[in-house]
NULUMFI-148740 format. One record per residue (C-alpha): residue in three letters; residue number from 1; chain; x, y, z. Coordinates in steps of 0.02 Angstrom, whole numbers, plus 50000, padded with zeros to 5 digits. Example, Ala and Ser with C-alpha at 12.3 -4.5 7.8 and 13.67 -1.06 7.14 Angstrom:
BEGIN
  rest   nr  kette      x      y      z
   Ala    1      A  50615  49775  50390
   Ser    2      A  50684  49947  50357
//
This chain:
BEGIN
  rest   nr  kette      x      y      z
   Unk    1      A  50150  50052  51457
   Unk    2      A  50296  50097  51397
   Unk    3      A  50349  50278  51467
   Unk    4      A  50477  50383  51343
   Unk    5      A  50585  50529  51404
   Unk    6      A  50624  50639  51294
   Unk    7      A  50678  50848  51313
   Unk    8      A  50494  50894  51198
   Unk    9      A  50371  50811  51134
   Unk   10      A  50331  50844  50973
   Unk   11      A  50187  50801  50847
   Unk   12      A  50326  50689  50744
   Unk   13      A  50392  50594  50894
   Unk   14      A  50172  50571  50948
   Unk   15      A  50148  50499  50786
   Unk   16      A  50297  50378  50756
   Unk   17      A  50309  50318  50915
   Unk   18      A  50127  50271  50923
   Unk   19      A  50150  50197  50748
   Unk   20      A  50299  50093  50800
   Unk   21      A  50212  50060  50982
   Unk   22      A  50039  50045  50948
   Unk   23      A  50017  49971  50775
   Unk   24      A  50178  49850  50747
   Unk   25      A  50215  49820  50934
   Unk   26      A  50017  49826  51018
   Unk   27      A  50087  49891  51165
   Unk   28      A  50035  50086  51228
   Unk   29      A  50169  50213  51262
   Unk   30      A  50155  50374  51340
   Unk   31      A  50279  50526  51352
   Unk   32      A  50360  50641  51463
   Unk   33      A  50468  50777  51480
   Unk   34      A  50480  50772  51683
   Unk   35      A  50629  50677  51737
   Unk   36      A  50536  50652  51915
   Unk   37      A  50417  50563  51815
   Unk   38      A  50527  50452  51729
   Unk   39      A  50620  50399  51880
   Unk   40      A  50460  50353  51951
   Unk   41      A  50392  50236  51834
   Unk   42      A  50405  50048  51843
   Unk   43      A  50379  49968  51707
   Unk   44      A  50477  49996  51527
   Unk   45      A  50542  50159  51490
   Unk   46      A  50699  50228  51405
   Unk   47      A  50773  50391  51359
   Unk   48      A  50741  50464  51172
   Unk   49      A  50842  50633  51179
   Unk   50      A  51034  50697  51160
   Unk   51      A  51109  50640  51289
   Unk   52      A  51065  50495  51424
   Unk   53      A  51005  50522  51594
   Unk   54      A  51115  50373  51677
   Unk   55      A  51117  50219  51619
   Unk   56      A  50940  50185  51569
   Unk   57      A  50893  50098  51377
   Unk   58      A  50942  50252  51288
   Unk   59      A  50897  50277  51085
   Unk   60      A  51008  50454  51035
   Unk   61      A  50892  50553  50952
   Unk   62      A  50924  50609  50783
   Unk   63      A  50850  50787  50729
   Unk   64      A  50714  50759  50625
   Unk   65      A  50579  50736  50740
   Unk   66      A  50622  50893  50819
   Unk   67      A  50617  50987  50658
   Unk   68      A  50474  51064  50550
   Unk   69      A  50460  51053  50371
   Unk   70      A  50573  51010  50212
   Unk   71      A  50759  50989  50241
   Unk   72      A  50903  50907  50149
   Unk   73      A  50971  50786  50255
   Unk   74      A  51122  50681  50232
   Unk   75      A  51094  50480  50235
   Unk   76      A  51229  50375  50280
   Unk   77      A  51190  50186  50276
   Unk   78      A  51227  50067  50396
   Unk   79      A  51189  49876  50450
   Unk   80      A  51102  49824  50604
   Unk   81      A  51034  49632  50649
   Unk   82      A  51057  49501  50517
   Unk   83      A  51122  49638  50405
   Unk   84      A  50955  49724  50388
   Unk   85      A  51005  49915  50330
   Unk   86      A  50975  50074  50442
   Unk   87      A  51024  50238  50422
   Unk   88      A  51039  50400  50570
   Unk   89      A  51178  50321  50662
   Unk   90      A  51165  50350  50836
   Unk   91      A  51333  50331  50906
   Unk   92      A  51407  50191  51056
   Unk   93      A  51309  50293  51192
   Unk   94      A  51158  50225  51116
   Unk   95      A  51075  50055  51155
   Unk   96      A  51043  50025  50995
   Unk   97      A  51166  50081  50860
   Unk   98      A  51052  50231  50753
   Unk   99      A  50883  50310  50762
   Unk  100      A  50731  50185  50729
   Unk  101      A  50616  50330  50762
   Unk  102      A  50684  50452  50658
   Unk  103      A  50749  50343  50512
   Unk  104      A  50530  50245  50507
   Unk  105      A  50462  50457  50526
   Unk  106      A  50589  50470  50349
   Unk  107      A  50519  50322  50263
   Unk  108      A  50335  50317  50321
   Unk  109      A  50306  50487  50270
   Unk  110      A  50356  50465  50114
   Unk  111      A  50488  50624  50157
   Unk  112      A  50610  50602  50003
   Unk  113      A  50461  50620  49893
   Unk  114      A  50432  50796  49963
   Unk  115      A  50611  50811  49911
   Unk  116      A  50652  50873  49725
   Unk  117      A  50654  50731  49601
   Unk  118      A  50643  50672  49434
   Unk  119      A  50471  50624  49403
   Unk  120      A  50425  50466  49253
   Unk  121      A  50318  50515  49117
   Unk  122      A  50168  50496  49206
   Unk  123      A  50211  50615  49332
   Unk  124      A  50251  50495  49457
   Unk  125      A  50394  50459  49593
   Unk  126      A  50490  50335  49527
   Unk  127      A  50558  50186  49632
   Unk  128      A  50712  50216  49563
   Unk  129      A  50742  50376  49670
   Unk  130      A  50697  50329  49822
   Unk  131      A  50805  50262  49964
   Unk  132      A  50745  50110  49974
   Unk  133      A  50795  50064  49802
   Unk  134      A  50952  50141  49805
   Unk  135      A  51019  50029  49944
   Unk  136      A  50930  49846  49901
   Unk  137      A  50797  49836  50048
   Unk  138      A  50613  49888  49932
   Unk  139      A  50558  49716  49976
   Unk  140      A  50571  49714  50157
   Unk  141      A  50450  49795  50269
   Unk  142      A  50597  49878  50365
   Unk  143      A  50513  49982  50498
   Unk  144      A  50392  49812  50564
   Unk  145      A  50582  49721  50547
   Unk  146      A  50664  49863  50657
   Unk  147      A  50514  49881  50774
   Unk  148      A  50518  49687  50801
   Unk  149      A  50700  49706  50853
   Unk  150      A  50684  49854  50953
   Unk  151      A  50569  49749  51060
   Unk  152      A  50694  49615  51078
   Unk  153      A  50812  49728  51137
   Unk  154      A  50671  49795  51257
   Unk  155      A  50632  49643  51318
   Unk  156      A  50813  49605  51356
   Unk  157      A  50823  49755  51475
   Unk  158      A  50641  49724  51538
   Unk  159      A  50599  49523  51524
   Unk  160      A  50457  49568  51655
   Unk  161      A  50351  49641  51511
   Unk  162      A  50233  49558  51423
   Unk  163      A  50199  49629  51232
   Unk  164      A  50053  49572  51160
   Unk  165      A  50045  49491  50990
   Unk  166      A  49970  49556  50844
   Unk  167      A  49897  49427  50721
   Unk  168      A  49941  49415  50529
   Unk  169      A  49831  49457  50375
   Unk  170      A  49805  49457  50226
   Unk  171      A  49711  49591  50110
   Unk  172      A  49678  49534  49919
   Unk  173      A  49635  49684  49798
   Unk  174      A  49572  49679  49639
   Unk  175      A  49570  49845  49527
   Unk  176      A  49459  49851  49371
   Unk  177      A  49522  49942  49221
   Unk  178      A  49412  49832  49116
   Unk  179      A  49262  49768  49166
   Unk  180      A  49245  49645  49007
   Unk  181      A  49355  49645  48866
   Unk  182      A  49239  49634  48713
   Unk  183      A  49051  49671  48801
   Unk  184      A  48941  49842  48810
   Unk  185      A  49080  49914  48727
   Unk  186      A  48956  50017  48603
   Unk  187      A  48944  49972  48431
   Unk  188      A  49083  50117  48379
   Unk  189      A  49203  50031  48496
   Unk  190      A  49146  49855  48431
   Unk  191      A  49158  49877  48249
   Unk  192      A  49338  49965  48283
   Unk  193      A  49395  49838  48390
   Unk  194      A  49332  49700  48226
   Unk  195      A  49421  49801  48125
   Unk  196      A  49583  49829  48198
   Unk  197      A  49578  49607  48232
   Unk  198      A  49557  49574  48063
   Unk  199      A  49683  49674  47970
   Unk  200      A  49804  49641  48131
   Unk  201      A  49768  49469  48093
   Unk  202      A  49719  49426  48269
   Unk  203      A  49596  49306  48223
   Unk  204      A  49583  49219  48358
   Unk  205      A  49538  49397  48463
   Unk  206      A  49412  49429  48293
   Unk  207      A  49306  49238  48353
   Unk  208      A  49339  49266  48529
   Unk  209      A  49247  49466  48512
   Unk  210      A  49108  49396  48381
   Unk  211      A  49065  49248  48495
   Unk  212      A  49036  49346  48644
   Unk  213      A  48939  49502  48577
   Unk  214      A  48820  49358  48495
   Unk  215      A  48799  49295  48678
   Unk  216      A  48866  49109  48638
   Unk  217      A  49034  49145  48758
   Unk  218      A  49063  49245  48927
   Unk  219      A  49178  49416  48906
   Unk  220      A  49338  49327  48960
   Unk  221      A  49366  49471  49099
   Unk  222      A  49207  49424  49162
   Unk  223      A  49323  49335  49314
   Unk  224      A  49197  49412  49461
   Unk  225      A  49081  49270  49506
   Unk  226      A  49266  49176  49521
   Unk  227      A  49327  49310  49633
   Unk  228      A  49166  49294  49735
   Unk  229      A  49173  49100  49753
   Unk  230      A  49377  49128  49807
   Unk  231      A  49311  49246  49932
   Unk  232      A  49178  49135  49993
   Unk  233      A  49267  48981  49999
   Unk  234      A  49436  49054  50084
   Unk  235      A  49358  49189  50208
   Unk  236      A  49501  49327  50098
   Unk  237      A  49469  49503  50133
   Unk  238      A  49448  49577  49999
   Unk  239      A  49414  49751  49902
   Unk  240      A  49363  49791  49718
   Unk  241      A  49407  49956  49641
   Unk  242      A  49297  49994  49510
   Unk  243      A  49372  50141  49352
   Unk  244      A  49220  50224  49320
   Unk  245      A  49291  50380  49238
   Unk  246      A  49247  50432  49045
   Unk  247      A  49326  50351  48903
   Unk  248      A  49517  50433  48869
   Unk  249      A  49651  50381  48812
   Unk  250      A  49714  50324  48993
   Unk  251      A  49545  50276  49049
   Unk  252      A  49465  50139  48961
   Unk  253      A  49353  50033  49039
   Unk  254      A  49153  50010  49002
   Unk  255      A  49040  50181  48991
   Unk  256      A  48943  50203  49173
   Unk  257      A  48782  50229  49060
   Unk  258      A  48797  50019  49013
   Unk  259      A  48686  49952  49132
   Unk  260      A  48756  49800  49115
   Unk  261      A  48900  49889  49182
   Unk  262      A  48824  50000  49345
   Unk  263      A  48729  49809  49383
   Unk  264      A  48892  49725  49380
   Unk  265      A  48969  49847  49508
   Unk  266      A  48808  49849  49606
   Unk  267      A  48784  49653  49644
   Unk  268      A  48993  49645  49690
   Unk  269      A  48956  49766  49844
   Unk  270      A  48829  49651  49899
   Unk  271      A  48976  49518  49929
   Unk  272      A  49141  49629  49950
   Unk  273      A  49214  49810  49980
   Unk  274      A  49192  49934  49831
   Unk  275      A  49305  50067  49810
   Unk  276      A  49351  50194  49666
   Unk  277      A  49471  50164  49565
   Unk  278      A  49507  50378  49541
   Unk  279      A  49534  50404  49349
   Unk  280      A  49697  50471  49287
   Unk  281      A  49649  50645  49283
   Unk  282      A  49597  50667  49434
   Unk  283      A  49777  50683  49505
   Unk  284      A  49764  50852  49478
   Unk  285      A  49556  50904  49457
   Unk  286      A  49498  50850  49642
   Unk  287      A  49315  50918  49559
   Unk  288      A  49324  50770  49451
   Unk  289      A  49375  50650  49602
   Unk  290      A  49227  50721  49684
   Unk  291      A  49117  50688  49530
   Unk  292      A  49151  50502  49529
   Unk  293      A  49138  50476  49709
   Unk  294      A  48971  50546  49680
   Unk  295      A  48916  50445  49530
   Unk  296      A  49002  50273  49625
   Unk  297      A  48900  50320  49795
   Unk  298      A  48751  50367  49686
   Unk  299      A  48760  50159  49647
   Unk  300      A  48812  50086  49780
   Unk  301      A  48710  50173  49883
   Unk  302      A  48855  50209  50027
   Unk  303      A  48967  50341  50046
   Unk  304      A  49151  50302  49940
   Unk  305      A  49269  50293  50098
   Unk  306      A  49405  50174  49989
   Unk  307      A  49498  50257  49842
   Unk  308      A  49673  50183  49727
   Unk  309      A  49735  50294  49595
   Unk  310      A  49711  50234  49429
   Unk  311      A  49892  50195  49361
   Unk  312      A  49932  50246  49563
   Unk  313      A  49951  50429  49517
   Unk  314      A  49994  50513  49650
   Unk  315      A  50068  50676  49703
   Unk  316      A  50107  50712  49898
   Unk  317      A  50025  50794  49975
   Unk  318      A  49912  50868  49864
   Unk  319      A  49837  50685  49823
   Unk  320      A  49803  50634  50005
   Unk  321      A  49761  50801  50027
   Unk  322      A  49631  50809  49919
   Unk  323      A  49556  50615  49994
   Unk  324      A  49550  50704  50156
   Unk  325      A  49438  50863  50113
   Unk  326      A  49299  50720  50028
   Unk  327      A  49328  50609  50174
   Unk  328      A  49382  50465  50107
   Unk  329      A  49421  50356  50261
   Unk  330      A  49588  50241  50145
   Unk  331      A  49694  50256  49998
   Unk  332      A  49776  50081  49940
   Unk  333      A  49880  50171  49824
   Unk  334      A  50075  50138  49902
   Unk  335      A  50171  50070  49813
   Unk  336      A  50258  50066  49652
   Unk  337      A  50175  50048  49463
   Unk  338      A  50341  49945  49414
   Unk  339      A  50424  49848  49568
   Unk  340      A  50359  49761  49690
   Unk  341      A  50391  49787  49889
   Unk  342      A  50347  49931  50026
   Unk  343      A  50344  50083  49961
   Unk  344      A  50321  50176  50120
   Unk  345      A  50462  50031  50192
   Unk  346      A  50303  49947  50326
   Unk  347      A  50168  49815  50296
   Unk  348      A  50084  49908  50422
   Unk  349      A  49911  50000  50377
   Unk  350      A  49966  50172  50429
   Unk  351      A  49893  50356  50464
   Unk  352      A  49954  50478  50313
   Unk  353      A  50043  50621  50415
   Unk  354      A  50056  50802  50328
   Unk  355      A  50215  50872  50312
   Unk  356      A  50137  51030  50261
   Unk  357      A  50037  51069  50425
   Unk  358      A  50142  50959  50551
   Unk  359      A  49986  50859  50590
   Unk  360      A  49950  50661  50585
   Unk  361      A  49769  50672  50462
   Unk  362      A  49635  50522  50478
   Unk  363      A  49685  50450  50325
   Unk  364      A  49733  50255  50344
   Unk  365      A  49843  50217  50183
   Unk  366      A  49855  50035  50173
   Unk  367      A  50001  49965  50080
   Unk  368      A  50039  49841  49955
   Unk  369      A  50185  49739  49906
   Unk  370      A  50130  49636  49760
   Unk  371      A  50041  49677  49596
   Unk  372      A  50043  49533  49437
   Unk  373      A  50066  49681  49326
   Unk  374      A  50252  49683  49401
   Unk  375      A  50271  49510  49397
   Unk  376      A  50219  49435  49227
   Unk  377      A  50239  49621  49110
   Unk  378      A  50383  49704  49226
   Unk  379      A  50454  49564  49281
   Unk  380      A  50420  49426  49140
   Unk  381      A  50376  49276  49288
   Unk  382      A  50305  49119  49241
   Unk  383      A  50181  49071  49344
   Unk  384      A  50280  48965  49456
   Unk  385      A  50422  49077  49473
   Unk  386      A  50295  49236  49506
   Unk  387      A  50226  49100  49667
   Unk  388      A  50434  49088  49720
   Unk  389      A  50426  49281  49697
   Unk  390      A  50267  49315  49812
   Unk  391      A  50324  49190  49940
   Unk  392      A  50492  49262  49960
   Unk  393      A  50400  49437  50027
   Unk  394      A  50266  49341  50104
   Unk  395      A  50398  49273  50214
   Unk  396      A  50462  49443  50268
   Unk  397      A  50290  49498  50328
   Unk  398      A  50227  49359  50415
   Unk  399      A  50413  49368  50522
   Unk  400      A  50319  49500  50569
   Unk  401      A  50147  49462  50582
   Unk  402      A  50125  49619  50448
   Unk  403      A  49967  49635  50320
   Unk  404      A  49992  49568  50168
   Unk  405      A  49934  49636  50026
   Unk  406      A  49899  49581  49864
   Unk  407      A  49837  49708  49716
   Unk  408      A  49761  49595  49551
   Unk  409      A  49644  49622  49399
   Unk  410      A  49498  49521  49365
   Unk  411      A  49599  49463  49225
   Unk  412      A  49717  49391  49292
   Unk  413      A  49593  49224  49295
   Unk  414      A  49537  49240  49132
   Unk  415      A  49648  49124  49059
   Unk  416      A  49643  49218  48915
   Unk  417      A  49779  49322  48774
   Unk  418      A  49922  49350  48891
   Unk  419      A  49847  49254  49060
   Unk  420      A  49831  49109  48969
   Unk  421      A  49900  48991  49103
   Unk  422      A  49861  49080  49255
   Unk  423      A  49721  49045  49266
   Unk  424      A  49714  48991  49460
   Unk  425      A  49865  49078  49492
   Unk  426      A  49763  49179  49609
   Unk  427      A  49688  49047  49698
   Unk  428      A  49875  48975  49741
   Unk  429      A  49925  49152  49813
   Unk  430      A  49761  49138  49940
   Unk  431      A  49834  48951  49989
   Unk  432      A  50034  49008  49993
   Unk  433      A  49978  49147  50098
   Unk  434      A  49880  49091  50237
   Unk  435      A  49968  48922  50254
//
């Protein structure tokens, strides 16, 4: 048991210390405001306050964890071990040079997303506005790196204490924005597609559409059997998020009235975890979100406990407050649509802390680090370049025994259109991350 002396125990302190010690370092932590209890403790202990009690291990605290609400905070960057970026300078008397807990809280709670910022065209928080992007640590899970460095410092002071190692994990996510590219789209959409392909001189697509609709060929985007076979072969923890919204400019999946689509969702729920890819307009319409959850529940016959927001439209804290009200347990939207890396600067699933109400909520946030569309469309990488990039980010996660999460689309395995030549990429990723 690790004992922390602090002059005041706040919900923020309890939240971030438990994330660092319990979820990252796999150790129990408790708190005291009584000096006599701190002195009497024989195990690992340290002071988290403005002033040290004596010569004990001491981390000088920033004001952030003792405040309430949102304030404009001045941040000055510095470097720690191995040139790891950090902030909230703690001064020379502190055993480590910055307040690791306040800095972690700032990043983990997405404090900066509550502050005034310029939104992108889809009303999302842009990566370019983040501290991680501006200071070039977006692709590193710095909270976990800080935690492991803190563990090293504590072990030097308390060599008799053994920190229980945690186990590295890999989670594979698939978001299904378009289950089929040609099949089950109805007469109007199919006819419109034929006309568009013909007059755009996309004769290959015209022919492929005809072969699929005549049931001569399989729909290129129907890669679900391959996903299941790889899940079974490599024992991959896989979750699939289906977009089941009514057709809009931004939501273009198959209609839920199509029996083929409903059977697909039902069959996939027998093999992998199935969640809701909440449609574009649910960000500001909780009733629409509730309807979509009910529709999915009617198909898979279990409550909708996992969600991902289509196009990663998150508006904190409202988006997560809505999910909590609807009793969603896990959300998988914590990442950027245009960049690789760690939006919350961690590779450890965490519980959302609501800065509006100053409480830890029951909603678990599972951050992802890599997506196929960013690798190919945003960065323009080849298959080999993409694998090298994944290996680079994965190395950071493996060093801290974290959870590596990828977000892919079913068309990645199609070997069709822009994804031609990428058919085996996903299996190569699985092999890479399990080495």
